[in-house]
Every structure is written in C-alpha cells, then in structure tokens.
N, C-alpha and C positions, 0 to 999 in steps of 0.2 A: 560529504561527497555526493554529487548529483546523481540522479537516476542514470542519465545518458553515460557518465563516465562508469559507474558500477556495471552497466550493462556491457561495455566496450571492453572493461577487464575482464568480464566473465567470457565473453565470446573468444577473447585472445586466448585465455586459460584452458576453455575448451578445445580450441584448436590446437595447442600444445599436447593435450592429452591425446587428441585423435591422431596426430602424427606419431607420437610415441608410441601408441597402441598399434598402428600400422607397422611400424618399424620392429615392434616386437614379434608380430605374426610373420612378418616376411623373414626375420633373422631365425625364428624357430622352424621355418620352412627349409632354411638353407638357400634362400634366393640371394643373398649378399654373398655367396660365396664362402661364407663361414660354416664351420661345422656346428650344427645344432646343439650339440653339447658344449660349445664354447661359453666362457665367462660372460660374453656380452648376450649371447641368446638366453642364458639362465637369468641374468640379472634384469633384463628388460621388462620381463613378466611382473618382477617385484616392483619396478620403478612405476609401471602402469597402474598397479594397485594403490601405490602410494598416491599417486598423483589423483586417481579417482576418489579416494577418501579424502585428500585435501580440498579437492574441488567441491565435494559435497558439503563437508564442514565450512568451507569459505562462503559457498552461496548461502547456506543456512544462517551463519553469523552476520552477514552485511545485509540480509534482508532483500536481496534481489528480486527473490520470488514472491515478496509482498504485493498485495493488490496495489494497484496505482490509484484506484477510486474507492470511495466508501459510500453505502447508500443507507439510508435509514427512513423508517416511517415515523411520521410525526402525528401524535395523538394531541387532540385539543380538547379541554375539559368541558363537559355539559353542553356540548354542541353536537348537532346533526352533522353528518358528513359533509353535507353541501353548505353549510352556514358560513364556513370561513372561505374567503376568496383571497388568496394571497397573490401579492404583486410580484412575479418573479425577478424584476428588475430592482426590488428592493429588499432582497433576502441575502444576508451575509454570515460568514463563518468567521471565528476566531480559533487559531490554535494557541493554547496556552501551556506554558512549562509546569513542572511540578511545584512552582512557587507562584503560580497564576499570573505570570508576566505574559504578556501577548507577544507571541513569536511571529505570527503572521496573520493575514487577513485576506478574504477574497470573497468573490461573489458565489452564492450558494445557488445551485441548480435545483429548482423544485419543479415537480409535475403532479397532476392531479392522476391517481391511479386508482384501481379497483377498490383499494383498501384505504383510501384517502390521500393525504399530501404524502409524497416521498421526495427525499431530498439527495442530491449526490455532490460530493466536494472531494478533493484531492487527499490521498493518504497523507498523514503528517509524517515527516521524516523519523520522529522518534515515538514509538508506540506507547510512550508514557505520557505524551502530550494529551491534554484534554481539549474537547472541542465544545464551544459555545456557539449557538445559532441565534441570529438575530432576524426576526420575520416580520414583514409588515403586509397588511392587508391592503387592498385597492382603495378602500374607505380611510385608510390612514391609521387604523388600529395596530398597535405595536405587540408582539409576542416575542418571548424569548424562551429558549430551551437551556436549562442549567447545564453547565459542563458535565460532559460524559466522555468515555474512553472509545477509541474506534471501533472496537468490535461490537459496541451496541447496536442493536438492529431496530429497537423500538424507542422513541424518546417522547417525552411528555412537554408541551408547551404551557407556559403561564403567561396571561396577559400582563403588559408591563402597565404598572399604576402611573397615572399622570400626577405630577408633583403639582400642588396648589400652592398659589403664592398670596 
C-alpha cells in the first residue's frame, strides 16, 4: 500500500474517532436530550477507548509513522575528508529483499557536511530490506557500500576494483 493511501486511511480513521469522542462527551453532558445515565451515554466512552486503542495499534502495525527518508554518513577508508569528490548525479541506491533480489533503485542524494559525505534516500517499504549504495567520484572512481539495514547511521565505502581483460 502506498504512503499516500496509508495517510488517507489514517486521517479518515482519526476523523471517525474524533466524531465519536465528541458524541460521547455531548451524550454524557445530556445535550442530545438523552439521560446521561442511558445505555448510549455509557457505551460511547467504551467505544471511544476501543477506537483509540485500535487506532494506535493500527498506526503502529502499518508503519505510517515511519520516517519517509533515511540518512547515513559515508566513511571512506584511508582517505582524508577532502580527498573524495563525489558526483551527486552519479550516485545511486538499490533496495534489496531478504534474498538479495533488487526491488527498486533510485538516485541517491549526497551532500558534503561537517563530518564528511552524507547521503539521503527514501525509506524502503519493508524495514527488512537492505540498501546498497553505488557511488561515483567526479574523476570516475567507483565506490560501493555493502548492503546495510535502514536504521544504520554510518556506513563504510569500498573502492570497486576494475576488472582486467
């Protein structure tokens, strides 16, 4: 299910909870013309509590609150911070499933920061997916970050060895 659909469902569900909560308070105040001790007034508070618990569990299970972007710091071996000059237009990510099958690819956002190179990319749909980064310097040198999981904040790049013919 796409993020947009998940968000719409969440907002509709929260709107229903809000309406039920308002109805429960109004019924308990007797503004519906009902006796505050009626069955409707008594059961609405339980319904609101049930809806709130269901909403929290539903939001947690579907991952709607998950971050939409991930960032990580890229470390390069045996190099000074300024030695690597990445080409932002030639850096890509791959999302892979548990069997190392490529699920999707895209352009990686890389920026130079106070701690070195940092990258940003969208969060994978499944938190069990691994991420592989393919980096290219402006001089053509290629680097790769071995597969890592989304919550990793610091990754290590390795130079891609050229194949000799």
